[in-house]
N, C-alpha and C positions, 0 to 999 in steps of 0.2 A: 203260534206266530203270525199266520196268515190274518188271523182276525186283528191282531195288533197292527199289522201293517195296513191292513185296510182301513182300521179307525184313524191311523195316521194321515190317510189319504182323503177320507171321507170329510174329516172335520175342516180342514183348510179348503177342500173343493166347494162345501157348503157355503163357507165363508165367502168365498170367490164369487160364486154364483149368487149369493145373497146381496153382495155389494153390486155387482152388475145390474141386478132386477131393481134395486133400490135407486141407482143411478138412472137407469132408464125410466123409472116412474118420474124422479123429479126433473128429468131433462125434458119431458112434456111440459112442465111448467116453467123451466128455464127458458124454453123457446119462446114464450111469451113474455118475456121479461121487458123486451123493447115495446111491447104495447102499453105498458104502465109507467114508463118513463116520463118525467115531466122536464119541459125547458123554458117555463114561463118565469119571470123574475120574482113574481109575488110567492112562487113555492119555495124560493131559498132565502129571502130577505128575513131579517128579524121581524117578528110579528109588531114590533113597537116601533119599527122605523117609519119616518115621516113619508118616504116614498111608499112604503107598504099600505099606510093609512089612505094616501091619495087613490092607490089602486083599488082600494076597497069601495071609496066614495064615488069613485067614477062610475062605478056599476050604476048609480042611480041616474047618472046623465047618458050613459051609454050601455044598456043591457047587454049588448053584444059588442064586445071590444074589438078594435080594429088597430092595425098597425100600418103605417104609411108606406108606400111604394113612390118614390118621386121619381117620374120620368123626365129627363133632361133633354132638350134639344138645342143642340149647339151649332152654329154656323159663325166661323170666324169673321167672314166678310159681313155679317150683318143678317138678321132674320128676314125673310121675305114673306110676302103674302101667301105664296106657296107651302111655306113652312108652317105658317099659321093654319092653313086648311088642312095640313097633314095631320098636326096636333090636335086639331078637332075631329077628324075622321078616326084617329087612334082612340081617342076618348070614347067613342061610340062603341068600339071594338073592345076596349078595356073593361065597359061595363057589363059586358056579355060573359066575361071570363069567370068560370066557377071559382069560388073564393073571394070574388070581389063584392063587397057589400055597399050599397049606395053608389051615388054618381060621382065620378071623378071631378075634381075642381076644374074651373076654367083655367085656360093657360094663362099663366103668369109671366109677363115680359120682363127681363132682367133690365136693370138701370143702363147698362152698356149697350142694349140692342142686339146682343149678340146670342142670346138664349131665351128659351121659353120652358117652363116646368108645368108639369100636371102631376097633382097629388091623386094617387088611387088609393082608396081605403081597403086593405086587405083583411079579412076576418083573422083574428089572433087565433091561431090553432097550433098543432104540433108542428115542428119544422118541417117535417116532410109534407105535410099539406100546404104550408106557406111556399115550400120551395116549388111544388106543382103549379101553384097559381103564377108564381114568378117567373118560371120558365116560359108560360104562355105569355106573360107580359112582354118579356125579353123577345119571343118570337114576332111579336106584333111590332115592337118598338126597333126596327132594325134601320141601321145606318145606311144612307143612299145619297147619292147625287151632291155630295160635299157636306150634307146634313148628319153630324154625328148624334146619336140617340144613346143615352145611358138610362139605367134604372138604378136609383140610389135609394136611401131610406131604410129604416130598420126592417122592413119585410125583405129587401134585396139582401141585407147582411145575413138575415136569418136563415135565407135559402142557401147562401154559401156555406154556412156552417153545417147544414142539412147535407150538402153535397161532400164536403170533407169527412163528416163523421158516418157517411153510408157504409155500412157493412164493417164498421170498425172492430166490433167485437170478434168477428171471424178472422179478421185481418191480424189482429194482436195474438189470437189464440194460435194461428198457423204461424206466426213469425216467432212467437216464444218457444212453441213446440219444437220448431226446427232447430232453432239455437240450442235449446237444451240438449236434443239428442245428439246434434253434432260435437256439443262440447263434451257429453258423457263418452261418446265413442272414442273421440280423441285423447281424453284423459285415462279412461279405464281400458281403453284398446279391447273392448268386447263390443260385439254387434247385438248382444241380447241384453246387456244389463240395463240398459235405457227403459226397457219395457215396463220393470217393477215401479221405479219412482214416476215415470209420466202416467201410467195407469192409475196409480193411487192418487196422484194429485188430479188427473182429470175427473175421478169419480168425486173427489172432494169439492172441486169447484162445480161440477154439475149439481150436486146436492146443495151445495151454497145457493147457486142462481135460482134454484127451485124454491128454496126457503125464503129467499129475499123477493121472490115474485108473489109469494103468499102473503108475505108481510104488507107489501105494497099494494096488493089487492084487497086484503080484508083486514089490515091493521091499520091503513092510512099512513103507512110509511113511504116519504116522499124517496124516489130514486131518479137520478140523472144519468146522461150518457157518461159524464166526466167520471162519476163514481164507478159505474159498470165497468169501464175500461181499466181504470186503475186496479180494481179489485182482482181482475182476472192476471194482471202481470204481478202483483204482490202474492196473490194466492200460489200462482204457478211458481215463482222464484222461492218463496218461503217453504211450500209444500216439498219442492224438490231437495231443498236443503236439509230438511228433516228426513227425507229418505235415504240421502246420502249418509247422514250421520249413522243411520240404522245399518245401512250397507257396510260401513266401514267396520263397525263392531262384528257383524256377520262374517266378514272375511278373516277377522282375528279368530273367531270361534272355530271356523272351518279348518284352520291350521292345527287345532287342539283335538278335535274330536272327528270321528267318522259319521257321526250321527247328525244328519242335516237337520232333525227336527229339534234336538237338544240345542244344537247350535243356534237356531233361530230364536228359540225360547230364551237363552242366555243373551243373544244380541239384544232382544227386546228388553229384557230385564236391566241390561246394564245401560242402555241408551234412553230408556224411557224417561228418567227423572230429568236428564237434560232436555230432552225434546219437549217434554211438559213444561219445563220451566221457561224454555224459550217461546214456547207457544204462548204460555200466559203473559209473558213480558210483552210481546208484540200485541196480544189482545188487550191488555189494560192500556197500552199506550194508546192503541187506537180509539178505544172506547172514551179516553180522555177528550177526544174530539165532539163527544155529546154534550160537553161544557160550552162548546161554541155558541155564538149567537147567529151564525150563519147556517142555514138550513143545510146548505150543500156540504159544510164540514161535518155537520152531524150525520148525514147520509153516508158519506165517506167512512166515518168512523165505524158506524154500525154495520154496513155491507161488508167492508174489509176485515172487520174482526169476525163475522160470520164465516168468510172465507177461510180465515186462518185456521179457525177452531175446526171446521170441516175437514180441511187438508190434513190437520194435524190427527185428528181422528181416524182418518183413512190411513195415514202411514203407520198407525199403530194397531191396526185390526186388519184391513185389506190387504196391506202389503206384507206383513208377516206371513198370511195364508198363502199369497201368491209366491212368496220365496220358498215356502216349504214344498209347493208342488214343482217348482223348477229345481229346487235344491242347488248343489254347487255349480250345476251345468249353466247356470245363468252368467257365471264369470267366464265362460268360455271365449277365447282358447286358453286363457291365463287362469286355469282353475286351481284354487287352493286346495291343498292335500294335506291331512294330518302330518306333522312333522316337517312341514316346509319351514325353511328358514327366511325370515324376512330380510330384504337388502339392508345391509348395515352401510352405515355412512350415508353419503347421498347431501343433497341441499339441505333438508331440514336438521339432520344431525349436525352439518357444518355451521348452519346458522345458530343453533343451541349452542355449540361449543363456541362461537365467537361472542355471542350475547352474553352468555355465562362468564366468560374470560373477562369482559370490561363492562358490566352491567351499567355503571355510571356513565361511561361516555355513550354507550348506546341509549340510553334515556335521555341525555342531554342533547344529543344531535337529533333525535327524533322529535323532540320538543321544539328545538329550533327551525327545523324543516316545517313543521306544522305551523308555528308561529309567523314565519316568513310567508307562507301561503295564505295565512289569514288576513294579511295585509290587505290583499283584493277586495276584501269584504267590505270596506269602506266605499267601494265603487260601485255596490250593488244598488240598482234602481228596481225596487219592487212596490212602488205605490201605485202601479197600475199601468195598463197598457190599453190604447185605443183598440176597440174592436176591429177597426178597419186595417190594423196593424198586427192584429193576433194571427195572421195566416203568414207561414213561411213562403209559400208561393204567391204570385199575384192573383187577385180573385176579381171578378166583375164589379162587385159592389164597392171595394175600394177605389177602383178607377172612377166609378161612377161618382163617388163622394167627392174626390178630387175635381171632377168637373162641375159638380154642384158649386162648390166652394169658390170656383174661380170667377162665377157670375152672379151668385147670391150669397146672402147671410149663410154660413155652413149649417147652422141649426135649422134651415128650412125645412119644414115636413116632419120634424121631431122636436117640437118646442118643450120648454118646461112648462108644466101645467100646474096652475095654482087653483085651489078650492078655496073660496072665502065667503063669508056670511054677506049676503047681497047689500045690506046697509052700509058696508064700507068698500063695495068694490070698486067704486071711482079713486077713493083714497090709495088703495093698494095698488090699482092699475098705474097711477101717477108715480108712487114710490118706486114700483119695480121698474117702470120706464126709464128711471134716473139712473139706473144701476149700470156700471161699465160692463159692457158684454152682452148687454141686451138690445136687440136692434129694434124690436117693437113688442107691444103688448096689446092684445085683442081679446074682447069677451067670445066666447064660444057657445052658440046656443043662447036659450034664456035661462032664467033662474030656476032651479029644482029643490023643493024643500028649504027655502029660505037661503040656499047656497048658490054662488055664482062660479062658473068656471072661466078661467082667464089662461091664456096661452102666450108665453113669452118666447119669442124667436130670438135665439142666441146667435152672436155673430160668429161663434166658432163651431167646429164639428162636435156633435153632441157627446162623443165618447172621449174626447180629449181631455188633458189636464186645465187647459184654459177654461173650457166649458164648465168642469167640476169647481173651479175656483169662483167662475160667474154664479154658479148655483148656491155656493156658501154665502157670496155676497147678497145675493137675492134674497136668500132667508133671512139673513140679518136685517136688510132693510125693510122687508115687509113685517118683520116683528116688532119694528119700532112705531108701527101705525097704531095709535091708541085705540083701544077697545076691539081690535081686529082679530080674528081667528082665522089664520091663513096655513095651509099646508102647501108645501112645493113638493111636486112629483115630477113625472116624466123619466125619460131613460137616463138623462144626465144626473138627476137626483138620484136614481136606482144605483149607479155606479158610485157615486159619492157615498152613498150610505154603506155599500160593500166595502169600501176602502176603509172607513171608519169602523165597521164591524171586525174586519181584518185584523187592524191595529188592536183592537179590545182583545180579540182572541188570542193573539200572540201573548198578550200580558198576563193572561189568565191559564191557557192551556199548557203552555211550556213550562211554567214551574210545576203544574199539576204532574205532567208527564215525569218530570225529574223526581219529584217526591215518591210518586207510587212505585216507578221503577227502583228507586233506591230501597224501598221498604222489599220489595220482590226480591232484590240481590241480597239483602240483609237475612232474609228468612232462607233463601236458597244456600247461602255461604255460611250462615250462622257466624257472621262478624259483621263488623262497622267499617274497618279501614279498607279492605279490599274493595267493597261496594263502592266507596269514595274515590278509589284509585280508578275503577273501571269507568264510572260516570264521568270523572274529571278528562280522561283520555277520548271518551266518546265526543264531549262537549267540543274539546279541542280540534278533534278531527272534524266536527260540524263547521265550525268557523273556517277552517282550512278549505273545506270543499266550497263554502260560500265564496271564499277569496278567489279561488281558481274559477269557479262558475262565473262570477262577476266579470272577470277579465275575459273569459271566452265569450260570455254572451255580447260583451260591449265592442270587443275589437276583433273578433273572429265571425261570429254569427252575425253581429251588427243588429242585435234585436233592439226594439224600441223601448223595451222595459221588460218586467215581469209582473205577473198577477199578485195581488196583496196576499194571497194564500199561500203564494209559492214558499216563502221561508218556513211557515208553520208545516206544511205538508212534507218538506224536506227534513226538517228537524224531527217530526215524529217518525218518519221512516227510518232515518239515519241512526237516532237515539235507540229505537227499538231494535232494528236488526243490527246495529253495531254492537248492543249489549248481547243480542242474540249469540253472535259469535264468541263474545267474551265469557259467555255462559258455557258453550261448548268447551272452551279451553280452561277456565277456572274449574267446571265440574271435574274435568280429568286431572288437573292439578290436586284439587282437594282429594280426589280419589288415591292419587299417587302418595299425596303426603300422609296417609294413614300407615304407609310402611317405610318413607324415607323423609328426609328434612325438606324443607319448603324449597331450598335451593334446588336440590336434586329432582324433586318432584315438578318444579316449573321447567326444568330442561327436558324432563321424560315428557311431560304433558305438551311441550311445543313439538317435541319429535314426533308424538304419536298422533297429535291432531293436525299437524301441518298440512299434510296431503288431502285429507277430508276437507278441512275447512277452506284452504285454497280453492279446491274444486267448488265447493259451495258457493264460495265468493265470486268465483266466474260465473257461475251458472245465473246467481241473483242479479249481479251486473249486467249480464247480457240480456236478461229478461226485461230488466228496466229499460235497456238501450232500445229494445223494440218499440217503445214509446215514440222514438223518433221516426217511426214509418208513417205517424200521423202528423200531417203538415200545418200543426198549430203550435204556436210559441209555447203555450202553457205546457202541453205535453212533452214537448222538447226540452224545456227548462227542467222540469221534474224528472226526466228519465236521464238527463245528462248528469244532473247533480247526484242523484240516488247512486246511478251506476258509478261514477267516479269516487262517490263517498265510500261506497261499499269496497272498490278495490284498494283505495287508501287505507281503509281500516283493515283490510285483509293482509295486504303486503307491508305495512309499516306499523300501524297502531297495534293489531293484534299479534303479529309477529316478531316485533322488536320492542315497542314501548311498554306494552303490557308485561311481557315476562321480564323485561329489565327492571321495570318499577317493582314488581312482586318480589323478584330477587334482593333488590335493595332493601325492601321493607323486611324481608325474611319472616320470621315466625310472626311479627308484629302485624303482618298482614291480615292474620285471624284474629286480631283484636277486636272484642275483649277477651276472647278465648286465647290461651298461649299458643295452641297449635291444634290442628285436627287431632282426634282422638286416635292413639296407634292402635291398630286391629292386630298386629302381628308384628315380630321382631323381624328386624331387615334380613337375617339370615334365612328365615323361611318365606320369604317373598316368593310368590309365583312370577315365574317370567313372563313379561307381557311382549306381545308381538308389536313391532313397529311397522306403520304402514309403509309399503314401498313408495319411493319417490316416483312420481310420474312427471 
């Protein structure tokens, strides 16, 4: 007996130690992940985009690319001789700043006589390096004696992004971890229970980050800060959800047996199919992003899928071993004992009774609520947002851009760039100069390899909708020059190409996600009707989420818009995660339908999964809400929408609409099969414990 007990301890202990060692090894690589992240436009644009071609061709003109920092000197009463001397002296200091390549431009006087501007070429490097250079430029360009001095331009904007995203991964990890721990303690009333799911998820994320670093370092996989941040939140939320499903089944088993090892084995066996199916669904949905033309979307799809797989594997290996070591003590002080009777009645039993009594009314009211919420989706503005308005809090670059636009063409220092064959340069220059929104077109340097570079200064801010429309008109105008081969690039062109690629990706990826998720559900449930019901409810929930989000963004947060990739990201997350919860529910309904009819199986499945899925929904919504700690509109929009969508799915779609729809369908839900195969007659059914209501 001693050997048996020793063996039961040694094996899980070895697994736990092995998991910790593996996580420790990969954490060394994970710590280096920020060192391989890229933030340059060329890394994420479609390879065949016109702006990408210009970026490649510009290397012949400028082997060491730069981005402008435009220093603006403003005196409302009019620029003085002393102000000009100040600008000249500052230019000498600017040239000495590390990261500044080449001489700053001569001071350019504004037509109104109230401003001077000096363009400083800053080496195009990582955001943190550009931020260090801009910080020193700002230190030199200080306002004094009535002269207001600002640093605008792409380099200044990049510096502000670097400051906002500094230490973002650690901030998110701490915020998500604290939120999950607080929710688990509040819901399960145990100071120890959180250790298992959080530990398993942290190990999964650590291994995932290490794998991603190795892929970025040795397989040329592009990784950016945006993807790295979202994968943390998604992995933490989904990993904790899988762990809670396992814990729920373990508590059931501990009420049936005194053998904690047997209880853990049975809990893993009974929950493994649902966890694997859910993880596979989310993974496949994320991998659909590989069909995107935007490299940033591909990066998110691959990295987040790796995180989901690692967290899922950790839940099914490391966590059971940890639970075997803790045993039932992990539920202290509410320790489940053999023979304990689960709490009868309660919220979920009452809800199941009410839904079961009038499923048609429940379904109709749920659909009406979702349809009304979806009306707001017509107000959604997701065609893009100016980078200067992408910050929730005021930043120096946005203030500087407004000062620049008040006295100069707003595109000064960040022009559209045209690469044209030298023989048609004059014709192209004339055609470009006639385009509405173009202030001036000037040659930059001499010809290189038969091509000439032209700079078109725009009258509008380079990241605004007006500038993007100007670039579109500019491309059409120069394309009409006979025999000319012209490519139009620059930051405004980059934003335009990103918008176009985002629209194309939505049209391709969304149908692909729906199709593949439908196939997975068909295989899992061995039915066609039930998967159609589930997908219909999730899609309706998605549009309802967009409707509420649009109203909140426009009239509460007063955001200037949303990123073009926002609808696609929210769709992928909500469909994958919404189906995730439906899989938890339907897997249990199918299990119960082996011994009772579909109607009673649905009611029983709702009662048995209500507590755990609600807890999981709260955890996942809270983890995505932590994206709000990052003061960027993109993270705030995605975080709010996914959090709200998960709660909507948890408390309305999964709790009311899906059970009501399945009950209305009855055995037809399992079409083309008549119903799940009956494993045992009803009279021999083994009693199943119900989760206590929390």
